[in-house]
C-alpha positions in Angstrom: 141.5 30.7 170.7 139.3 31.7 173.6 141.8 34.3 174.7 141.6 36.2 171.5 137.9 36.9 172.1 138.6 38.2 175.6 141.4 40.3 174.3 139.1 41.8 171.6 136.5 42.5 174.2 139.1 44.3 176.4 140.3 46.3 173.4 136.7 47.2 172.5 136.0 48.3 176.0 139.2 50.5 176.0 138.3 52.1 172.7 134.8 52.9 174.0 136.3 54.5 177.1 138.8 56.5 175.0 135.9 57.6 172.8 133.9 58.9 175.7 137.0 60.7 177.0 137.5 62.4 173.6 133.8 63.3 173.5 134.0 64.9 176.9 137.0 66.9 175.8 135.3 68.1 172.7 132.3 69.2 174.7 134.6 71.2 177.0 136.4 72.8 174.1 133.1 73.6 172.3 131.7 75.2 175.5 134.9 77.3 175.9 134.8 78.4 172.2 131.1 79.4 172.6 132.0 81.6 175.5 134.7 83.4 173.4 132.2 84.4 170.8 
């Protein structure tokens, strides 16, 4: 069962990385929209 914990940790790390990538994309989009106004 030890592998399950490691797998979950890896999944959590990937989700956090994906979240940061999405947040960066949103910041970029928000900045571009602000320039249009």
